[in-house]
The first five atom37 places (N, CA, C, CB, O) and aatype in JSON, in Angstrom:
{
  "aatype": [12, 10, 7, 19, 7, 7, 10, 19, 10, 10, 0, 16, 16, 13, 15, 19, 14, 17, 16, 3, 19, 11, 0, 19, 19, 10, 17, 11, 5, 8, 0, 7, 14, 18, 19, 7, 19, 10, 5, 5, 11, 3, 15, 14, 7, 15, 11, 14, 19, 7, 16, 0, 7, 1, 10, 10, 13, 3, 0, 0, 19, 7, 8, 19, 14, 0, 6, 19, 0, 11, 16, 15, 1, 5, 19, 2, 7],
  "atom_mask": [
    [1, 1, 1, 1, 1],
    [1, 1, 1, 1, 1],
    [1, 1, 1, 0, 1],
    [1, 1, 1, 1, 1],
    [1, 1, 1, 0, 1],
    [1, 1, 1, 0, 1],
    [1, 1, 1, 1, 1],
    [1, 1, 1, 1, 1],
    [1, 1, 1, 1, 1],
    [1, 1, 1, 1, 1],
    [1, 1, 1, 1, 1],
    [1, 1, 1, 1, 1],
    [1, 1, 1, 1, 1],
    [1, 1, 1, 1, 1],
    [1, 1, 1, 1, 1],
    [1, 1, 1, 1, 1],
    [1, 1, 1, 1, 1],
    [1, 1, 1, 1, 1],
    [1, 1, 1, 1, 1],
    [1, 1, 1, 1, 1],
    [1, 1, 1, 1, 1],
    [1, 1, 1, 1, 1],
    [1, 1, 1, 1, 1],
    [1, 1, 1, 1, 1],
    [1, 1, 1, 1, 1],
    [1, 1, 1, 1, 1],
    [1, 1, 1, 1, 1],
    [1, 1, 1, 1, 1],
    [1, 1, 1, 1, 1],
    [1, 1, 1, 1, 1],
    [1, 1, 1, 1, 1],
    [1, 1, 1, 0, 1],
    [1, 1, 1, 1, 1],
    [1, 1, 1, 1, 1],
    [1, 1, 1, 1, 1],
    [1, 1, 1, 0, 1],
    [1, 1, 1, 1, 1],
    [1, 1, 1, 1, 1],
    [1, 1, 1, 1, 1],
    [1, 1, 1, 1, 1],
    [1, 1, 1, 1, 1],
    [1, 1, 1, 1, 1],
    [1, 1, 1, 1, 1],
    [1, 1, 1, 1, 1],
    [1, 1, 1, 0, 1],
    [1, 1, 1, 1, 1],
    [1, 1, 1, 1, 1],
    [1, 1, 1, 1, 1],
    [1, 1, 1, 1, 1],
    [1, 1, 1, 0, 1],
    [1, 1, 1, 1, 1],
    [1, 1, 1, 1, 1],
    [1, 1, 1, 0, 1],
    [1, 1, 1, 1, 1],
    [1, 1, 1, 1, 1],
    [1, 1, 1, 1, 1],
    [1, 1, 1, 1, 1],
    [1, 1, 1, 1, 1],
    [1, 1, 1, 1, 1],
    [1, 1, 1, 1, 1],
    [1, 1, 1, 1, 1],
    [1, 1, 1, 0, 1],
    [1, 1, 1, 1, 1],
    [1, 1, 1, 1, 1],
    [1, 1, 1, 1, 1],
    [1, 1, 1, 1, 1],
    [1, 1, 1, 1, 1],
    [1, 1, 1, 1, 1],
    [1, 1, 1, 1, 1],
    [1, 1, 1, 1, 1],
    [1, 1, 1, 1, 1],
    [1, 1, 1, 1, 1],
    [1, 1, 1, 1, 1],
    [1, 1, 1, 1, 1],
    [1, 1, 1, 1, 1],
    [1, 1, 1, 1, 1],
    [1, 1, 1, 0, 1]
  ],
  "atom_positions": [
    [[0.87, -1.14, 0.0], [0.0, -0.01, 0.0], [0.88, 1.23, 0.01], [-0.99, -0.03, 1.19], [1.77, 1.36, 0.85]],
    [[0.63, 2.11, -0.9], [1.39, 3.39, -1.0], [0.46, 4.51, -0.63], [1.98, 3.62, -2.45], [-0.73, 4.47, -0.95]],
    [[0.97, 5.51, 0.03], [0.15, 6.62, 0.38], [0.91, 7.69, 1.11], [0.0, 0.0, 0.0], [2.14, 7.62, 1.21]],
    [[0.21, 8.71, 1.61], [0.8, 9.82, 2.31], [0.1, 9.84, 3.66], [0.66, 11.19, 1.51], [-1.08, 9.49, 3.76]],
    [[0.85, 10.27, 4.71], [0.28, 10.32, 6.02], [-0.61, 11.54, 6.24], [0.0, 0.0, 0.0], [-0.75, 12.41, 5.38]],
    [[-1.22, 11.56, 7.41], [-2.02, 12.72, 7.77], [-3.41, 12.74, 7.22], [0.0, 0.0, 0.0], [-3.97, 11.68, 6.95]],
    [[-3.98, 13.91, 7.05], [-5.37, 14.05, 6.61], [-5.69, 13.56, 5.21], [-5.76, 15.45, 6.69], [-6.83, 13.21, 4.9]],
    [[-4.67, 13.54, 4.38], [-4.88, 13.1, 2.99], [-4.66, 11.65, 2.73], [-3.99, 13.85, 2.1], [-4.62, 11.21, 1.58]],
    [[-4.52, 10.88, 3.8], [-4.21, 9.44, 3.71], [-5.2, 8.71, 2.8], [-4.23, 8.81, 5.13], [-4.76, 8.03, 1.87]],
    [[-6.47, 8.81, 3.01], [-7.42, 8.02, 2.24], [-7.5, 8.5, 0.79], [-8.8, 8.08, 2.89], [-7.72, 7.67, -0.09]],
    [[-7.34, 9.76, 0.51], [-7.45, 10.25, -0.81], [-6.22, 9.9, -1.65], [-7.67, 11.73, -0.77], [-6.32, 9.94, -2.88]],
    [[-5.1, 9.57, -1.09], [-3.91, 9.37, -1.87], [-3.35, 7.94, -1.73], [-2.87, 10.36, -1.46], [-2.32, 7.63, -2.32]],
    [[-4.03, 7.08, -0.97], [-3.56, 5.72, -0.79], [-4.16, 4.79, -1.81], [-3.88, 5.25, 0.59], [-5.33, 4.92, -2.15]],
    [[-3.38, 3.88, -2.29], [-3.89, 2.84, -3.18], [-3.13, 1.56, -2.88], [-3.75, 3.25, -4.68], [-2.03, 1.58, -2.33]],
    [[-3.73, 0.47, -3.23], [-3.09, -0.85, -3.05], [-3.14, -1.64, -4.34], [-3.78, -1.64, -1.92], [-4.08, -1.54, -5.13]],
    [[-2.14, -2.38, -4.52], [-2.01, -3.23, -5.74], [-1.66, -4.61, -5.3], [-0.93, -2.68, -6.73], [-0.64, -4.77, -4.63]],
    [[-2.44, -5.64, -5.64], [-2.04, -7.03, -5.29], [-0.67, -7.39, -5.91], [-3.13, -8.05, -5.78], [-0.36, -7.01, -7.04]],
    [[0.1, -8.13, -5.15], [1.44, -8.5, -5.61], [1.38, -9.19, -6.92], [2.13, -9.38, -4.6], [2.32, -9.06, -7.71]],
    [[0.31, -9.95, -7.24], [0.22, -10.66, -8.5], [0.12, -9.7, -9.7], [-0.97, -11.59, -8.47], [0.42, -10.09, -10.83]],
    [[-0.32, -8.41, -9.43], [-0.45, -7.4, -10.46], [0.79, -6.55, -10.68], [-1.57, -6.54, -10.13], [0.85, -5.75, -11.61]],
    [[1.79, -6.73, -9.81], [2.99, -5.87, -9.79], [3.99, -6.51, -10.79], [3.62, -5.74, -8.3], [4.34, -7.68, -10.67]],
    [[4.41, -5.71, -11.73], [5.46, -6.1, -12.71], [6.8, -5.65, -12.19], [5.2, -5.48, -14.13], [7.78, -6.37, -12.36]],
    [[6.88, -4.45, -11.55], [8.15, -3.96, -10.98], [7.87, -2.92, -9.98], [9.07, -3.42, -12.05], [6.88, -2.19, -10.07]],
    [[8.74, -2.83, -9.0], [8.7, -1.76, -8.02], [9.93, -0.81, -8.4], [8.78, -2.37, -6.48], [11.08, -1.26, -8.42]],
    [[9.65, 0.42, -8.68], [10.68, 1.34, -9.2], [10.98, 2.43, -8.21], [10.25, 1.96, -10.53], [10.09, 3.17, -7.77]],
    [[12.24, 2.51, -7.88], [12.74, 3.58, -7.05], [13.49, 4.61, -7.98], [13.7, 2.99, -5.92], [14.36, 4.24, -8.77]],
    [[13.11, 5.86, -7.84], [13.68, 6.9, -8.71], [13.86, 8.15, -7.9], [12.78, 7.18, -9.93], [13.3, 8.27, -6.81]],
    [[14.66, 9.11, -8.42], [14.98, 10.29, -7.7], [14.75, 11.54, -8.56], [16.4, 10.22, -7.22], [15.02, 11.57, -9.76]],
    [[14.24, 12.55, -7.88], [14.08, 13.85, -8.5], [14.66, 14.86, -7.48], [12.55, 14.16, -8.87], [14.97, 14.5, -6.34]],
    [[14.79, 16.11, -7.91], [15.42, 17.09, -6.99], [14.73, 17.2, -5.66], [15.45, 18.44, -7.62], [15.38, 17.54, -4.67]],
    [[13.39, 16.91, -5.57], [12.64, 17.02, -4.36], [12.93, 15.79, -3.43], [11.13, 17.14, -4.7], [12.59, 15.83, -2.25]],
    [[13.52, 14.74, -3.94], [13.86, 13.59, -3.11], [13.53, 12.28, -3.8], [0.0, 0.0, 0.0], [13.15, 12.27, -4.97]],
    [[13.68, 11.16, -3.09], [13.46, 9.84, -3.66], [11.95, 9.55, -3.72], [14.21, 8.74, -2.83], [11.16, 10.03, -2.91]],
    [[11.59, 8.74, -4.72], [10.23, 8.3, -4.93], [10.18, 6.77, -5.15], [9.62, 9.03, -6.14], [11.17, 6.16, -5.56]],
    [[9.02, 6.18, -4.86], [8.81, 4.79, -5.16], [7.51, 4.71, -5.99], [8.74, 3.91, -3.84], [6.54, 5.42, -5.71]],
    [[7.51, 3.87, -6.96], [6.35, 3.68, -7.84], [6.18, 2.24, -8.19], [0.0, 0.0, 0.0], [7.07, 1.42, -7.94]],
    [[5.05, 1.91, -8.75], [4.73, 0.51, -9.09], [4.36, 0.44, -10.57], [3.57, -0.04, -8.19], [3.52, 1.2, -11.05]],
    [[4.99, -0.46, -11.27], [4.58, -0.71, -12.63], [3.72, -1.96, -12.62], [5.82, -0.87, -13.59], [4.18, -3.04, -12.28]],
    [[2.44, -1.79, -12.99], [1.5, -2.85, -12.96], [1.48, -3.68, -14.24], [0.16, -2.31, -12.7], [1.89, -3.18, -15.29]],
    [[1.03, -4.93, -14.19], [0.8, -5.76, -15.34], [-0.25, -5.02, -16.23], [0.32, -7.21, -14.91], [-1.17, -4.41, -15.7]],
    [[-0.11, -5.08, -17.53], [-1.08, -4.36, -18.39], [-2.48, -4.87, -18.29], [-0.66, -4.44, -19.81], [-3.43, -4.11, -18.5]],
    [[-2.66, -6.14, -17.97], [-4.04, -6.7, -17.92], [-4.62, -6.69, -16.46], [-4.03, -8.18, -18.48], [-5.68, -7.26, -16.24]],
    [[-3.95, -6.07, -15.52], [-4.5, -6.03, -14.16], [-5.7, -5.12, -14.06], [-3.45, -5.58, -13.2], [-5.73, -4.08, -14.72]],
    [[-6.69, -5.47, -13.26], [-7.91, -4.7, -13.16], [-7.75, -3.26, -12.72], [-8.8, -5.36, -12.26], [-8.52, -2.39, -13.14]],
    [[-6.76, -2.98, -11.86], [-6.6, -1.65, -11.42], [-5.67, -0.76, -12.27], [0.0, 0.0, 0.0], [-5.43, 0.41, -11.97]],
    [[-5.15, -1.37, -13.33], [-4.21, -0.59, -14.2], [-5.01, 0.18, -15.24], [-3.17, -1.53, -14.92], [-5.63, -0.41, -16.13]],
    [[-4.97, 1.49, -15.12], [-5.66, 2.33, -16.07], [-4.58, 3.03, -16.95], [-6.61, 3.38, -15.33], [-3.61, 3.54, -16.39]],
    [[-4.72, 3.07, -18.22], [-3.74, 3.75, -19.07], [-3.63, 5.23, -18.77], [-4.1, 3.56, -20.52], [-4.6, 5.87, -18.36]],
    [[-2.43, 5.75, -18.98], [-2.23, 7.2, -18.8], [-2.65, 7.86, -20.11], [-0.72, 7.55, -18.43], [-2.23, 7.48, -21.2]],
    [[-3.51, 8.9, -19.94], [-4.02, 9.61, -21.12], [-2.97, 10.52, -21.73], [0.0, 0.0, 0.0], [-1.86, 10.65, -21.2]],
    [[-3.3, 11.14, -22.86], [-2.37, 12.0, -23.56], [-1.92, 13.18, -22.7], [-2.99, 12.5, -24.83], [-0.73, 13.5, -22.65]],
    [[-2.86, 13.83, -22.04], [-2.51, 15.02, -21.22], [-1.6, 14.58, -20.04], [-3.83, 15.73, -20.67], [-0.64, 15.27, -19.71]],
    [[-1.92, 13.44, -19.42], [-1.12, 12.95, -18.31], [0.32, 12.59, -18.81], [0.0, 0.0, 0.0], [1.32, 12.89, -18.16]],
    [[0.37, 11.94, -19.97], [1.67, 11.57, -20.52], [2.52, 12.81, -20.81], [1.48, 10.74, -21.8], [3.72, 12.8, -20.53]],
    [[1.94, 13.86, -21.35], [2.63, 15.11, -21.6], [3.13, 15.72, -20.28], [1.71, 16.1, -22.33], [4.28, 16.17, -20.19]],
    [[2.29, 15.74, -19.29], [2.65, 16.31, -17.97], [3.79, 15.52, -17.38], [1.42, 16.31, -17.0], [4.8, 16.12, -17.0]],
    [[3.69, 14.22, -17.28], [4.76, 13.38, -16.72], [6.05, 13.47, -17.5], [4.32, 11.96, -16.67], [7.14, 13.46, -16.92]],
    [[5.93, 13.55, -18.82], [7.14, 13.67, -19.64], [7.87, 14.99, -19.39], [6.78, 13.54, -21.13], [9.1, 15.05, -19.37]],
    [[7.08, 16.06, -19.2], [7.7, 17.39, -18.91], [8.33, 17.44, -17.47], [6.6, 18.52, -19.05], [9.37, 18.06, -17.25]],
    [[7.66, 16.78, -16.53], [8.08, 16.9, -15.14], [9.17, 15.86, -14.79], [6.86, 16.73, -14.21], [10.13, 16.18, -14.09]],
    [[9.01, 14.61, -15.28], [9.94, 13.56, -14.93], [10.14, 12.67, -16.16], [9.43, 12.73, -13.71], [9.72, 11.52, -16.18]],
    [[10.77, 13.2, -17.16], [10.93, 12.51, -18.41], [11.71, 11.17, -18.3], [0.0, 0.0, 0.0], [11.61, 10.31, -19.18]],
    [[12.47, 11.03, -17.24], [13.31, 9.83, -17.1], [12.55, 8.65, -16.48], [14.52, 10.15, -16.25], [13.08, 7.55, -16.34]],
    [[11.3, 8.92, -16.12], [10.45, 7.86, -15.47], [9.24, 7.58, -16.4], [9.94, 8.34, -13.99], [8.57, 8.53, -16.83]],
    [[8.94, 6.31, -16.7], [7.77, 6.04, -17.53], [6.52, 6.58, -16.9], [7.62, 4.54, -17.78], [6.36, 6.52, -15.68]],
    [[5.61, 7.12, -17.7], [4.4, 7.77, -17.19], [3.55, 6.84, -16.34], [3.57, 8.29, -18.35], [2.9, 7.31, -15.41]],
    [[3.55, 5.53, -16.62], [2.75, 4.59, -15.86], [3.33, 4.42, -14.44], [2.68, 3.23, -16.59], [2.61, 4.13, -13.48]],
    [[4.67, 4.6, -14.34], [5.28, 4.51, -13.01], [5.08, 5.84, -12.25], [6.8, 4.16, -13.11], [4.76, 5.85, -11.07]],
    [[5.29, 6.97, -12.95], [5.13, 8.24, -12.29], [3.7, 8.44, -11.73], [5.48, 9.36, -13.26], [3.52, 9.08, -10.69]],
    [[2.73, 7.91, -12.42], [1.28, 8.0, -12.0], [1.09, 7.31, -10.6], [0.32, 7.3, -13.11], [0.29, 7.78, -9.8]],
    [[1.8, 6.25, -10.33], [1.6, 5.51, -9.12], [2.66, 5.84, -8.06], [1.61, 4.04, -9.43], [2.69, 5.2, -7.01]],
    [[3.53, 6.85, -8.33], [4.62, 7.14, -7.43], [4.23, 7.97, -6.26], [5.69, 7.81, -8.16], [3.32, 8.8, -6.34]],
    [[4.92, 7.76, -5.18], [4.75, 8.56, -3.95], [6.16, 8.89, -3.46], [3.9, 7.77, -2.83], [7.07, 8.08, -3.64]],
    [[6.36, 10.07, -2.84], [7.65, 10.46, -2.32], [7.93, 9.64, -1.04], [7.68, 12.01, -2.04], [7.06, 9.4, -0.21]],
    [[9.16, 9.24, -0.94], [9.6, 8.51, 0.23], [9.99, 9.5, 1.34], [10.79, 7.59, -0.12], [10.82, 10.39, 1.13]],
    [[9.38, 9.33, 2.49], [9.65, 10.2, 3.64], [10.12, 9.4, 4.79], [8.43, 11.0, 4.03], [9.63, 8.3, 5.01]],
    [[11.08, 9.91, 5.55], [11.54, 9.27, 6.78], [12.68, 8.36, 6.64], [0.0, 0.0, 0.0], [13.13, 7.78, 7.63]]
  ]
}
C-alpha cells in the first residue's frame, strides 16, 4: 500500500495485489526519492495514462515512464 500520512491518507492511498506488480521502481528527483509501481497491463486496477497525463509526466519527470510516475509517492523518513 502506498500513500501519504495525515489528513490526505485516504485520498492518496492505493493498493495493488502483488500478482499485479510487474516492477517496483525507485527513482529520484530534485525533491527527493520516490517509489512507484509498474502494474501488469491486464491487471484490473491498471488504467492507461491519457495524452494529457503523459505530456505532464514527460515534462516533469521524463526519465520515468508515465505509468510509474502516476503511481509514485515520495519517500519520507
